[in-house]
Structure formats: C-alpha cells, structure tokens
C-alpha positions in Angstrom: -24.1 -32.9 6.9 -27.7 -31.1 8.9 -29.1 -32.8 11.4 -32.8 -32.0 11.7 -33.6 -31.2 16.0 -36.7 -31.0 17.6 -36.0 -29.9 21.2 -35.1 -26.6 23.3 -33.4 -22.7 21.7 -30.2 -24.2 23.5 -29.6 -27.6 22.0 -31.1 -25.7 18.6 -28.2 -23.5 19.4 -25.2 -26.7 20.1 -26.9 -28.7 16.7 -26.1 -25.3 14.7 -22.4 -24.9 16.4 -21.5 -28.4 15.1 -23.0 -27.8 12.0 -20.2 -24.8 11.9 -17.4 -26.7 13.0 -18.1 -29.7 10.3 -18.3 -27.1 7.4 -15.3 -25.4 9.1 -13.2 -28.3 9.9 -13.9 -29.4 6.0 -12.9 -25.7 5.0 -9.3 -25.9 6.1 -8.7 -29.1 5.4 -9.6 -27.8 1.8 -7.7 -24.5 2.4 -4.6 -26.4 3.4 -5.0 -28.6 -0.3 -5.4 -25.2 -1.8 -1.7 -24.1 -0.4 -0.1 -27.5 -1.1 -1.3 -26.7 -4.2 -0.1 -22.6 -4.8 3.6 -24.4 -2.4 3.4 -26.5 -5.8 2.9 -24.0 -8.6 5.6 -21.7 -7.0 7.9 -24.6 -7.7 6.7 -25.0 -11.1 6.8 -21.3 -12.1 10.7 -21.3 -10.1 11.0 -24.4 -13.0 10.5 -21.6 -16.3 12.2 -19.2 -14.4 15.7 -21.2 -14.5 14.9 -21.9 -18.1 14.4 -18.0 -18.7 10.7 -18.9 -20.6 7.2 -17.9 -19.7 3.4 -20.2 -20.5 3.8 -18.5 -23.6 7.1 -18.3 -24.9 8.1 -20.3 -27.7 9.5 -23.6 -27.8 10.2 -24.3 -31.3 13.3 -22.0 -33.6 11.7 -19.7 -36.5 12.0 -23.1 -39.4 9.9 -25.2 -36.5 12.2 -27.0 -35.2 12.6 -27.7 -31.4 14.6 -25.2 -29.8 18.4 -26.9 -28.8 19.0 -23.8 -25.9 16.2 -25.3 -23.4 15.2 -28.1 -22.7 12.0 -27.9 -24.0 10.3 -31.5 -23.0 10.7 -30.2 -19.1 9.5 -27.0 -19.7 6.4 -29.2 -21.7 5.7 -30.9 -19.2 6.0 -28.2 -16.4 3.6 -26.4 -18.6 1.3 -29.0 -18.4 1.8 -29.4 -14.6 0.6 -25.6 -14.0 -2.6 -26.0 -16.1 -3.8 -28.6 -14.7 -3.2 -27.7 -10.9 -4.6 -23.5 -11.8 -7.9 -26.0 -13.0 -7.3 -27.6 -9.3 -7.2 -24.5 -7.1 -10.2 -22.8 -9.4 -12.2 -25.7 -8.3 -10.6 -25.4 -4.5 -12.1 -21.8 -4.9 -15.3 -22.6 -5.7 -15.8 -25.1 -3.0 -14.5 -23.0 -0.6 -16.4 -20.3 -1.3 -19.8 -22.5 -0.7 -18.4 -24.0 2.9 -17.9 -20.3 3.7 -21.7 -19.4 2.6 -22.4 -22.2 4.7 -20.6 -21.2 7.3 -21.8 -17.9 7.5 -25.5 -18.9 6.9 -25.4 -21.2 10.1 -23.7 -18.3 12.1 -26.7 -16.1 11.0 -28.6 -19.0 12.4 -27.3 -18.5 15.9 -27.7 -14.8 15.8 -24.4 -14.4 15.7 -23.8 -11.7 12.8 -21.3 -9.3 14.9 -18.2 -10.6 14.1 -19.4 -11.9 10.5 -16.7 -10.7 7.8 -18.9 -8.9 5.6 -19.0 -8.9 1.3 -16.0 -6.7 0.4 -16.0 -5.0 -3.2 -13.0 -3.3 -4.3 -12.8 -1.1 -6.9 -9.3 -1.7 -8.2 -6.5 -4.5 -7.6 -3.9 -1.6 -6.8 -2.2 -2.5 -3.7 -1.7 -0.7 -0.1 0.8 -3.0 2.0 3.6 -5.6 1.0 4.5 -8.5 3.4 8.1 -7.6 4.7 8.4 -10.7 6.6 6.9 -14.2 7.3 7.9 -16.6 10.0 8.4 -19.9 9.3 5.5 -22.5 10.6 3.3 -19.4 11.4 -0.3 -19.0 10.2 1.2 -16.7 7.3 2.9 -19.3 6.7 1.0 -22.0 6.5 -1.4 -19.6 4.7 0.9 -19.5 2.3 1.7 -15.8 2.4 5.0 -14.6 1.3 7.9 -12.0 1.5 7.7 -9.2 -2.0 3.7 -10.0 -2.1 1.4 -6.8 -1.8 -1.6 -6.5 -0.2 -5.1 -5.4 -2.4 -7.1 -6.8 0.2 -7.2 -7.9 3.8 -10.4 -8.8 5.2 -12.5 -5.6 4.9 -9.7 -3.3 4.0 -8.8 -2.3 0.3 -7.1 0.8 -1.0 -9.7 3.2 -1.1 -10.2 2.8 2.8 -7.4 1.5 4.0 -5.6 4.2 6.7 -3.2 2.9 9.5 -1.4 -0.8 10.0 -3.5 -1.2 13.1 -6.7 -2.1 11.1 -5.2 -4.7 9.8 -3.7 -5.9 13.4 -7.3 -4.9 14.5 -8.8 -7.6 11.5 -6.4 -10.7 12.9 -7.7 -10.3 16.1 -11.5 -10.0 15.0 -10.5 -13.5 13.0 -8.6 -15.2 16.3 -9.7 -18.8 14.9 -11.0 -17.7 11.8 -10.7 -17.9 8.0 -9.2 -14.4 7.2 -9.7 -13.3 3.2 -6.4 -12.0 1.8 -5.8 -11.1 -1.6 -2.5 -10.6 -3.1 -0.7 -9.5 -6.0 2.1 -11.7 -6.9 4.0 -11.9 -9.7 2.2 -9.2 -10.9 -1.3 -11.2 -10.8 -4.2 -11.5 -8.3 -3.6 -14.9 -6.0 -6.5 -15.4 -3.1 -5.4 -16.8 0.3 -6.9 -17.4 3.5 -5.0 -17.7 6.5 -6.5 -18.3 10.1 -5.2 -16.3 12.7 -4.8 -18.3 15.4 -1.7 -19.2 18.5 1.1 -20.5 17.8 4.6 -21.6 18.8 5.9 -17.9 17.5 4.8 -14.5 19.0 1.2 -12.9 17.7 -1.5 -14.8 15.6 -0.4 -14.0 11.8 3.5 -14.3 11.9 3.9 -11.4 9.6 4.8 -7.8 8.4 3.9 -5.0 6.5 5.1 -2.0 5.7 2.7 0.6 3.2 3.3 1.5 0.0 
C-alpha cells in the first residue's frame, strides 16, 4: 500500500494524496460493509420484538421444557446470527479506526491539518439532539442514521459543548466528502456510525433533520 517516492515536494504531495485516496476508498468500503451489518441487525432485532423476547429471555418453562408460546427455533437462530454479526461489526470498527488513523497521518504529512477532526473525549452518553427526519437514499440514510436516534456525539460536539443546531450544519460543511463520526443512542445502547456528507439527488449534503433535546 505504501509507495516509496524520491523527487520534488509537489511529487511527494501527489503521492501522499494517492495513498490517502487508497485508504479513503478502503475506509468507505468498510463503512458500507458495517452499514449492511447494522441493517441486518435491525431486521433481526425486529424478529425478536415480534416474538416479544430479548437476547436474554428464557426459552424454557419452569420445568425445563421448550416454551410452546414462542418460536424457539427461530429465536435461537436469530440470537446466534445477532451475536455473529455483532462480533463482525466490532472487527470492522477496529479496521475502520485503523484506516482513519492512516488517513490522519497522511494528511498530517501533507501539512493539511486545519480541517482534521480532533479526538473527542466526551464525559457522558447524554444525548443532546434527536433525529426527526431522514431522507431516503441521502448520505444520512446511507450512513444508517434513522428517525428516533438520539445523538450523543456529532463530530467534535457532545452534550457538554453543544449549543445550537447551526454547529451541526457547520460540522457537515467541514466534512464534505470526508467521514464524519457520529454516536447515537438506539434502543438504549450507543452505536457508532460514520456518515460522509456529500452532494446527492436531494437537497443539502446530509439529508436529515434534528431537534434539540
């Protein structure tokens, strides 16, 4: 992946940009793969909800026999799939993080640190805005943001430093064609997402509306 280059400074910059492009493409592919997993997880969780069970609901009665009021086979199969997909998602999270670090290093080498997203250390998982609309096929939709998600981190913003919705608009503008890290609360658990703001068939660069909590 890395290419050795000997030549002018401009040539070195071009080579760095080529490497950065390689990592960005790989990162986007991994993000798309993770988004597919999130969609599958959502479908599987709906199966559990339809059976009125969770990952921890007992499947046997008080005498140790399989319950006859639920589809035990389907539930067991669904739970196994969820566990596997969550493990796969964790691996993808780690790979995406590695790619983002490499992209960060390459941008630093090119002297372009002004627009890089700083590492954010939030102090809590308290949400500060809620997703009230997501346009179909928009960048937000492709990034698996859904109506009802409660945002606990949006780029550099979290509950302790967020003030106005215009700050989110500015963050989107700063991340055009760049991965934007977002963490949401969904079904009571934090989920890390990555949305890449960009031009699409609809209005704007993001395709979602928020309201302050």
